[in-house]
N, C-alpha and C positions, 0 to 999 in steps of 0.2 A: 485568576479564578475564573471558572466557568460561566460562562453567559446563559447558559441552559444547563441545570444540573442533571445527571444522570438519574434516571428513574430507578429507585430501589427496588429489587425484585419482589420484596414482601408487599410493596405497594401495587404492583403490575396487576392489570386484568388478567384472568385466566388465559385468554388467546395469546397475551405477551409472555406469559409464563410457558405457555406450551411452545411458542417459537424458540425461546430460550433453550429449553430443553432439547428440541429438535436440532437446534444449531450446535450445541454442546456434543451431541450424540454424532451427528452427521460429520462434522469436522474436527472433534475432539479439540474445540476451540473455547475459551474462556469468555465470560460477557466482560468485556471491557467497559472504561468509560464511555467512550465514542459509541459503542454498541447500545449502553443502556440510555444514552442521550437520545439515540435514534429511535429507541424503544417508544418514546412519547407518541410515535405515530408507526403503527403496526406496518403499514404499506412502505414506509421509508425504511424501516428496519428490514423487511423482506427484501426490497429492491437492492440495498446496499449490501445485504449478505450474499446475493448473487455474485459478489467479488470472488468469494472462495471458489465458486464453480470455474470461472474464467481463470483464475490463478492456477487451479490444478491444470488447467489446459496449458498455460505458459510454461508451467513446470515440466509438461511433457515435451513441449518444443524446445526449451532451452536447457532442461536440466535444472535440478533445485537450485544449485549455487547461481547460476547465471539469472535464474527467475528471480531470486531475492535480491540480487545486484541490480536487476533492471528495476525493479520496484524502488527500491533506494533510490537510485538516480532520479526518479520521477518525484519521490517526496523531497528530497533535498533540493530538486530543481523548483519545486512548488513552495517551498520555504515553509514546510509543515513540521512543526517541532515534534508533534507527537507521532506522526507516521514515520518520519526521519528516525526517531529513537527506536521505535518498533523493529525496523529493519537493521538498525546498528545492533541491536540486542542478537538478531538472528545471525548477523555477520560475525560478530564477536564471539558467540556461542559456537560458531563453527570454526574458530581458530584464526581469524584475521582482523586486521584493524583497519576500520573503513578509510581512514586518511591514508594508509601506507599500502594500498592494494595496487599491484602492478598487473595491468591488463594486457594480454595479447591482442593483436590487430582486431580480431573478430569480435571479442569481448568490449574493445574500447568503442568499436562502432556502435553496438548495441547500448551501451552506457551513454554514449553521445547522443543517440537517437531518442533514449527515455529522457534525458536531460534537456534536450531541444524543444521535445513536445511540451514538457513543463514550463521551461523558461520562456518559450515564445509563444506561448498559448496555442499550440497545434502547428505552428508554421514550422516547417522541416525543410532546410536547405536541399535543394534538387540534387547536388553531388552525394549527400549522405542519404537521401532517400533512394537513389540508384544503386548505391554500395548495398544497402539493407536489402533492397529488392532482389539483388543477385542472390543473395544467401537464403531467403525465405520465400515460400510460395505465396500465393495471393491468400488463401485460407489463412496460412499461419500470420501474414502480414495484418490482415483484417484482426485477428484475435490479439495480436500484439499491440495493435493501436486503440483496440477497445479497451484492452486491459489498461492502457496507459490513461484513457479517458476515465474507466472507471476508478482508477487510482488518485487521478486529480480530483474527481469529484469527491473521493475520501477526504483528501487533502483539504479542499475547499471547506466542507462540512466541519472538519475538526478546527480550521483556522478561524472560520465566522464564529462557531460557538465557543472558541476558545477552551476545547475540551482539555481538562487536566490531564496531563500525563500519568498513567497508573502508577501505582506503588511498585509494582514488579519491575517497571522500566526505569525507575529513578537511578539507579547504578549506571545506565548505559546513556545518561544524558551527557553530550560532550561538554567537557570543561572549557570555559572560555577564558582567553589570557587575560591577565589582570593588568 
């Protein structure tokens, strides 16, 4: 159960309602439980929604598939059930099973990079960083690293608030072995 309940849109002040509408229009995105929880503070909502702008840039760098796999590796590395489930949905809806994806060498490097950033609180082994640095230029590296940080911030927020997983994601929660 969430520690902070999402702000119901009907109870939101006009500036928050306007921010919701702008978000829906600009990104064709729904207002999720996490977003509605962030909406208790309009500056927090606005700052966290900048994730979308950086994610668009990551998609340009990596392509859509590798971008969502990178985000999934960060979310699962952060232990965030909500964000991991969000990206599981994208992976499954695109015809793959997260537990059975086989990566080529380049993809595996990026997945390892995202996982290490999340699992080791930003510490990345020198060998892995050198390999990633040989593939991406400095601007791209900055954007990938910044995105990882923004993704982790989202994971932290969702974990601390124990944001409930949205109804539309329920079917994508991984089953746990009995």
